[in-house]
TITOR-354682 format. One record per residue: x, y, z of N, C-alpha, C, O, CB in turn; residue in one letter. Coordinates in steps of 0.1 Angstrom, whole numbers, plus 5000, padded with zeros to 4 digits. Glycine has a CB too. Layout:
BEGIN
R   n.east   n.north   n.up   ca.east   ca.north   ca.up   c.east   c.north   c.up   o.east   o.north   o.up   cb.east   cb.north   cb.up   residuo
R        X         Y      Z         X          Y       Z        X         Y      Z        X         Y      Z         X          Y       Z         a
...
***
This chain:
BEGIN
R   n.east   n.north   n.up   ca.east   ca.north   ca.up   c.east   c.north   c.up   o.east   o.north   o.up   cb.east   cb.north   cb.up   residuo
R     5812      3632   8022      5819       3623    8026     5820      3616   8008     5828      3612   8000      5811       3614    8040         m
R     5803      3618   8010      5801       3608    7993     5803      3621   7986     5802      3620   7973      5783       3597    7989         q
R     5804      3633   7990      5810       3648    7975     5821      3643   7966     5821      3640   7953      5821       3667    7983         t
R     5833      3640   7980      5844       3637    7975     5849      3628   7969     5859      3628   7962      5849       3638    7980         w
R     5839      3618   7971      5842       3606    7961     5836      3609   7946     5842      3606   7936      5834       3591    7968         e
R     5827      3614   7945      5820       3624    7934     5834      3630   7924     5841      3628   7915      5810       3639    7944         r
R     5832      3637   7935      5849       3648    7926     5858      3636   7924     5860      3633   7912      5861       3663    7940         s
R     5864      3629   7933      5873       3616    7929     5876      3614   7917     5887      3616   7912      5869       3603    7931         s
R     5861      3609   7910      5858       3601    7900     5857      3608   7892     5861      3603   7881      5849       3595    7901         c
R     5852      3620   7891      5852       3630    7882     5868      3633   7874     5871      3631   7862      5849       3642    7891         s
R     5875      3640   7889      5886       3638    7887     5894      3628   7877     5897      3630   7866      5889       3638    7897         a
R     5895      3618   7884      5903       3603    7877     5894      3600   7861     5899      3593   7852      5900       3586    7892         r
R     5881      3606   7860      5876       3608    7847     5878      3618   7834     5875      3618   7822      5865       3610    7850         r
R     5886      3626   7843      5885       3640    7833     5900      3636   7830     5902      3635   7818      5882       3659    7841         f
R     5912      3634   7838      5926       3626    7841     5930      3616   7825     5939      3616   7817      5923       3615    7858         a
R     5914      3606   7827      5915       3595    7816     5914      3606   7806     5924      3608   7799      5901       3582    7815         r
R     5904      3612   7803      5898       3621    7794     5912      3625   7784     5917      3623   7773      5891       3636    7802         e
R     5915      3631   7795      5924       3644    7788     5940      3635   7782     5947      3640   7773      5927       3659    7803         a
R     5943      3621   7792      5952       3612    7787     5947      3611   7772     5955      3615   7764      5953       3597    7795         a
R     5937      3608   7768      5934       3601    7754     5928      3607   7744     5923      3602   7734      5927       3590    7755         v
R     5929      3623   7748      5925       3639    7744     5941      3637   7739     5942      3630   7729      5919       3654    7759         q
R     5950      3641   7743      5965       3641    7742     5975      3630   7736     5985      3631   7730      5968       3641    7755         s
R     5969      3621   7738      5970       3609    7731     5972      3610   7716     5982      3607   7710      5958       3602    7733         t
R     5959      3615   7710      5950       3612    7700     5956      3625   7697     5956      3624   7684      5934       3608    7703         g
R     5961      3639   7700      5968       3651    7694     5983      3651   7692     5989      3660   7685      5965       3663    7702         n
R     5992      3637   7700      6001       3636    7697     6004      3628   7685     6014      3630   7678      6006       3633    7707         l
R     5995      3619   7681      5994       3608    7671     5988      3619   7658     5986      3615   7647      5981       3593    7676         t
R     5987      3629   7660      5982       3635    7648     5993      3645   7651     5995      3650   7639      5965       3640    7647         e
R     5999      3649   7656      6016       3661    7653     6021      3649   7645     6024      3652   7634      6030       3667    7670         v
R     6023      3639   7648      6033       3628    7645     6023      3629   7631     6025      3638   7623      6033       3611    7658         y
R     6017      3623   7629      6015       3617    7612     6016      3633   7604     6018      3634   7592      5996       3607    7608         n
R     6014      3642   7611      6016       3651    7601     6033      3653   7597     6038      3653   7586      6010       3665    7607         k
R     6037      3655   7609      6056       3653    7609     6062      3646   7598     6072      3648   7591      6062       3642    7621         q
R     6050      3634   7598      6054       3622    7589     6051      3627   7576     6061      3630   7568      6047       3607    7592         i
R     6041      3629   7573      6035       3633    7561     6044      3645   7552     6047      3644   7540      6019       3637    7565         l
R     6046      3655   7560      6057       3669    7555     6066      3663   7554     6072      3668   7544      6060       3682    7563         k
R     6074      3653   7560      6088       3652    7557     6089      3638   7542     6097      3637   7534      6098       3647    7574         s
R     6080      3632   7544      6078       3622    7531     6071      3633   7518     6077      3632   7507      6064       3608    7537         f
R     6062      3641   7520      6062       3650    7507     6073      3660   7508     6068      3668   7500      6049       3659    7504         e
R     6084      3665   7512      6097       3668    7511     6105      3659   7501     6111      3664   7491      6102       3668    7524         n
R     6105      3644   7504      6115       3638    7496     6105      3634   7482     6110      3632   7471      6123       3622    7504         e
R     6093      3635   7484      6085       3630    7466     6089      3643   7463     6089      3642   7451      6065       3626    7461         l
R     6092      3655   7467      6089       3667    7459     6107      3668   7456     6110      3675   7446      6079       3682    7467         k
R     6115      3664   7461      6129       3662    7457     6132      3650   7443     6141      3652   7434      6136       3657    7471         l
R     6123      3639   7444      6119       3633    7437     6118      3636   7424     6127      3635   7415      6112       3630    7441         r
R     6104      3641   7424      6100       3650    7408     6105      3661   7407     6099      3668   7399      6085       3653    7404         i
R     6116      3668   7414      6127       3680    7408     6135      3672   7401     6139      3678   7392      6135       3689    7419         e
R     6139      3661   7402      6149       3654    7395     6145      3649   7387     6147      3656   7377      6156       3645    7401         a
R     6137      3639   7384      6135       3636    7376     6127      3640   7362     6126      3635   7350      6133       3630    7381         i
R     6122      3652   7369      6119       3668    7360     6133      3677   7358     6133      3687   7351      6108       3679    7370         l
R     6144      3672   7364      6157       3681    7360     6159      3673   7346     6156      3675   7335      6173       3679    7373         k
R     6162      3666   7350      6169       3654    7340     6163      3657   7328     6171      3660   7319      6165       3636    7344         e
R     6147      3658   7325      6146       3663    7313     6143      3680   7311     6135      3683   7302      6134       3654    7307         y
R     6148      3687   7317      6156       3703    7314     6144      3708   7320     6143      3719   7316      6161       3711    7296         k
R     6135      3705   7327      6118       3710    7328     6120      3718   7344     6127      3712   7352      6104       3693    7327         i
R     6115      3728   7347      6118       3734    7361     6098      3736   7360     6091      3742   7351      6132       3753    7362         s
R     6092      3729   7372      6080       3731    7377     6080      3747   7386     6088      3753   7393      6076       3717    7387         p
R     6069      3749   7381      6059       3760    7390     6061      3756   7409     6066      3760   7419      6038       3757    7382         e
R     6050      3745   7403      6046       3743    7419     6047      3731   7416     6047      3726   7405      6032       3748    7428         k
R     6047      3725   7435      6044       3705    7427     6033      3705   7441     6037      3710   7451      6064       3686    7428         i
R     6023      3701   7440      6015       3702    7455     6011      3682   7457     6006      3676   7447      5996       3717    7454         e
R     6013      3676   7465      6009       3664    7471     6003      3659   7479     6007      3659   7491      6014       3660    7474         i
R     5988      3652   7476      5979       3650    7485     5982      3634   7492     5982      3625   7484      5965       3653    7479         s
R     5984      3631   7506      5985       3622    7511     5982      3616   7523     5983      3624   7532      5992       3623    7510         m
R     5979      3603   7527      5973       3602    7542     5980      3590   7543     5986      3581   7537      5955       3600    7545         n
R     5977      3597   7557      5984       3582    7560     5973      3574   7574     5967      3578   7585      6005       3585    7568         v
R     5974      3564   7568      5964       3551    7576     5965      3546   7588     5976      3548   7594      5964       3540    7571         n
R     5955      3537   7595      5958       3528    7605     5968      3522   7612     5970      3521   7624      5955       3521    7602         e
R     5979      3518   7596      5989       3510    7599     5996      3511   7598     6004      3501   7597      5991       3504    7597         d
R     6000      3533   7600      6010       3540    7593     6013      3539   7581     6025      3543   7579      6019       3539    7597         r
R     6008      3534   7570      6010       3534    7557     6005      3549   7548     5996      3557   7549      6002       3520    7552         s
R     6015      3548   7541      6004       3563    7538     6003      3564   7522     6011      3556   7517      6013       3582    7544         i
R     5997      3569   7516      5986       3565    7506     5994      3581   7497     5996      3591   7503      5964       3564    7515         d
R     5996      3581   7485      5993       3594    7480     5981      3587   7471     5976      3576   7469      6006       3603    7473         i
R     5980      3603   7469      5961       3603    7464     5962      3611   7455     5954      3608   7447      5947       3609    7475         s
R     5969      3620   7452      5975       3633    7443     5987      3637   7441     5992      3641   7451      5971       3646    7446         n
R     5992      3637   7433      6000       3645    7425     5998      3658   7415     5994      3655   7404      6005       3637    7420         i
R     6000      3672   7417      5997       3683    7408     6009      3688   7403     6016      3691   7413      5988       3695    7414         t
R     6016      3691   7388      6026       3697    7389     6016      3712   7382     6005      3715   7377      6041       3688    7382         i
R     6020      3715   7383      6021       3733    7377     6033      3735   7369     6044      3733   7374      6023       3746    7389         v
R     6031      3738   7356      6044       3742    7343     6044      3755   7341     6034      3760   7346      6041       3737    7327         f
R     6053      3763   7336      6051       3772    7328     6044      3767   7310     6047      3755   7307      6065       3778    7328         k
R     6037      3773   7303      6034       3770    7293     6043      3770   7277     6040      3769   7265      6024       3776    7294         e
R     6054      3771   7285      6067       3772    7273     6073      3753   7277     6082      3748   7271      6085       3791    7279         i
R     6067      3747   7286      6073       3736    7292     6059      3719   7282     6060      3706   7281      6071       3741    7314         y
R     6048      3735   7276      6039       3723    7275     6043      3705   7267     6040      3694   7272      6028       3729    7268         r
R     6051      3707   7255      6054       3698    7247     6067      3690   7248     6073      3683   7240      6054       3703    7237         n
R     6069      3695   7268      6079       3687    7269     6080      3676   7279     6089      3668   7283      6088       3693    7269         k
R     6063      3681   7282      6069       3676    7299     6062      3662   7300     6063      3656   7310      6062       3687    7314         c
R     6050      3652   7283      6049       3642    7287     6060      3631   7292     6057      3623   7301      6043       3640    7280         d
R     6074      3632   7285      6080       3617    7291     6083      3617   7311     6081      3608   7319      6098       3614    7281         k
R     6088      3633   7313      6093       3629    7325     6075      3630   7335     6076      3628   7347      6108       3642    7330         a
R     6065      3632   7333      6052       3632    7338     6049      3610   7336     6047      3601   7345      6039       3645    7324         i
R     6050      3610   7322      6048       3595    7326     6066      3590   7334     6066      3580   7326      6044       3584    7307         s
R     6074      3590   7339      6086       3586    7343     6072      3586   7355     6065      3576   7357      6103       3597    7341         k
R     6071      3599   7362      6067       3600    7379     6052      3591   7377     6048      3586   7388      6064       3619    7386         i
R     6047      3590   7370      6032       3581    7372     6038      3567   7374     6030      3560   7380      6020       3581    7357         n
R     6049      3561   7370      6057       3551    7366     6060      3549   7380     6054      3539   7386      6069       3554    7355         e
R     6068      3557   7386      6074       3554    7399     6068      3560   7408     6074      3560   7419      6086       3557    7401         m
R     6059      3565   7407      6051       3567    7423     6032      3563   7423     6023      3566   7430      6052       3586    7428         f
R     6035      3551   7408      6019       3545    7407     6003      3558   7411     5992      3556   7416      6019       3531    7423         s
R     6008      3568   7405      5993       3579    7405     5992      3586   7393     6003      3588   7386      5993       3592    7419         v
R     5988      3588   7391      5980       3599    7376     5986      3610   7381     5981      3613   7392      5959       3603    7375         v
R     5994      3617   7377      6000       3633    7380     5987      3639   7370     5980      3634   7361      6022       3637    7373         t
R     5989      3652   7376      5974       3661    7370     5987      3670   7365     5997      3671   7372      5958       3670    7384         k
R     5986      3676   7355      5995       3687    7351     5991      3703   7345     5986      3702   7333      6004       3680    7341         i
R     5991      3712   7349      5985       3723    7345     5998      3733   7337     6010      3732   7336      5976       3729    7360         t
R     5989      3742   7332      6003       3755    7327     5999      3769   7330     5988      3774   7334      6006       3757    7308         f
R     6006      3773   7329      6004       3791    7335     6009      3799   7326     6009      3811   7328      6011       3797    7349         v
***
């Protein structure tokens, strides 16, 4: 009988640990989905600003984090442009920096 009680306790402990792990995995998946959705929205806004200045980016990269309170921090925006835009992007980048309160990194290829 003691063996069965130990097995039962182990099974309950295992079930609790699995539930906690599952909840953690769901939270991680949820955070990734939120970040991806938010990133897509930010890219659309950045592209719209660049379009105002007739600038086309090669690539836009955004680094973000979801905080425990579910707020999102933008930690980095990097935009890659063709060399032909080197003298045209200052005003657009200033507007992006102001809008997102982040210093945007730019590179040229």
